[in-house]
C-alpha positions in Angstrom: -30.7 117.5 62.2 -34.4 117.1 61.5 -35.9 114.4 60.8 -36.9 115.3 57.8 -34.0 115.0 55.8 -33.7 111.1 56.9 -37.4 111.2 54.8 -36.2 112.2 52.5 -33.2 109.9 51.6 -36.0 107.3 52.2 -37.9 108.6 48.8 -34.9 109.2 47.2 -33.1 105.3 48.0 -34.5 102.2 47.2 -34.1 101.1 51.1 -35.6 97.3 50.5 -32.5 97.0 48.1 -29.6 98.5 50.0 -31.2 96.3 53.2 -30.7 93.6 50.9 -27.7 94.1 49.7 -26.0 94.8 53.0 -26.9 91.3 53.7 -25.9 89.9 50.9 -22.4 91.8 51.4 -22.2 90.5 55.0 -23.0 86.9 53.7 -20.0 87.3 51.4 -17.5 88.2 54.2 -14.6 90.6 53.6 -14.9 91.5 50.0 -10.9 91.2 48.0 -11.2 93.1 44.9 -9.5 90.6 42.1 -6.4 92.6 39.7 -6.8 92.5 36.4 -5.3 89.6 34.7 -6.5 86.4 33.3 -8.4 83.4 34.7 -10.0 80.0 34.4 -13.8 80.4 35.3 -16.8 78.9 35.1 -19.9 80.0 34.6 -22.5 80.7 37.2 -24.6 82.9 36.3 -25.9 84.3 33.2 -29.7 85.8 33.0 -31.0 88.8 31.7 -31.8 91.5 34.7 -32.1 95.0 35.4 -29.6 97.5 36.4 -30.6 99.0 39.5 -29.3 102.2 39.0 -30.5 102.8 35.6 -33.7 100.8 35.3 -32.6 99.5 31.8 -32.3 95.8 30.4 -28.8 93.6 31.2 -26.7 91.1 30.7 -26.2 89.4 34.3 -23.0 87.3 34.3 -21.1 86.0 37.5 -18.0 83.7 37.2 -16.4 81.7 39.4 -12.6 81.5 39.3 -11.3 78.2 39.4 -8.0 78.0 40.4 -4.9 80.4 42.0 -5.1 82.6 44.8 -8.4 84.2 44.2 -10.0 80.6 44.1 -13.7 81.2 44.4 -13.7 84.5 43.8 -16.7 86.0 41.6 -16.3 88.4 38.4 -18.9 90.0 37.5 -19.9 91.3 33.7 -22.9 93.3 33.4 -23.8 94.6 30.0 -26.7 97.0 30.3 -28.8 96.3 27.1 -30.4 99.6 25.9 -28.3 100.2 22.9 -27.4 99.0 20.1 -23.5 98.9 21.3 -24.8 97.0 24.3 -26.1 94.5 22.4 -23.4 94.2 20.1 -20.5 93.9 23.3 -23.3 91.0 25.0 -23.8 89.2 21.7 -19.5 88.8 20.6 -19.4 87.9 25.0 -22.1 85.3 24.0 -20.4 84.1 21.0 -17.1 83.7 22.4 -18.8 81.3 25.1 -18.7 78.5 22.0 -22.5 77.4 23.1 -23.3 76.4 20.0 -26.0 78.7 19.5 -27.1 81.1 17.0 -26.4 84.2 18.7 -28.7 87.1 17.8 -31.2 89.5 19.3 -34.6 89.5 18.2 -36.7 90.9 21.7 -35.9 90.9 25.6 -38.3 87.9 25.7 -36.5 86.0 23.5 -33.1 87.0 24.3 -33.8 86.3 28.1 -34.3 83.0 26.1 -31.1 82.7 24.7 -29.2 83.7 27.9 -30.9 80.7 29.7 -30.5 78.4 26.9 -26.8 79.3 26.4 -26.5 78.4 30.6 -27.7 75.2 30.0 -25.6 74.5 26.5 -22.4 75.0 28.6 -23.1 74.4 32.6 -20.7 71.5 33.3 -19.7 71.1 30.0 -17.0 74.3 29.4 -14.9 76.2 31.4 -12.9 79.5 30.0 -9.8 81.6 30.5 -11.1 85.1 30.9 -8.8 88.4 30.1 -10.4 90.9 32.7 -9.3 94.2 32.6 -10.2 98.2 32.7 -10.8 100.3 28.9 -11.7 104.2 29.7 -12.9 103.3 33.8 -15.2 100.2 32.2 -14.7 96.6 33.0 -13.3 94.5 30.3 -14.0 90.5 30.1 -12.5 88.7 27.2 -12.7 84.9 26.6 -9.0 84.2 25.6 -9.6 80.4 25.5 -12.5 77.5 26.1 -11.6 74.1 28.4 -13.8 70.9 27.8 -15.0 69.6 31.2 -13.6 66.1 32.3 
C-alpha cells in the first residue's frame, strides 16, 4: 500500500486530538462501562465545550460515582446546543441540579458563564441521585434526588 493512503487519513482525521485521546485513555487504565442504573454522583465538571465530531457547541457534564462497585467511575453527559431541543434538554438538566440560579439561554457567551456559575453554586454543596439509561440510542441522565453535602 502506498504512503499516500496514510497521508489521506492524516488529513481526514485530527491526529493531534486522536493522540491526546489515546494518552488520556492510557492514563485512565482499563475502562469499565458503567451499566444503566441509578447512582449517587457529584458533578465534577460542567462547562460549555465543542463537539469533536460536529464542531457544534455542547454542554459537557462529568458526574463522578460516589459509592458502590462503580465508585470513582465517571458518567459523561454531552448535550449539543445547536438546536432549540438541545438547549431545552440542557436547561431541564441544569434546573434539576437545584442551583438556585435562573436557567435560561440568551447567547453562547451568557450560557458559558451560566454553566460556570451553576457549577460554582453546587460544587461541594450538593450531590445527586442520577438515573442513567438509554433511549433511542442516546444516553439519558435524569436527576431523581438532590442531597446536601454535610
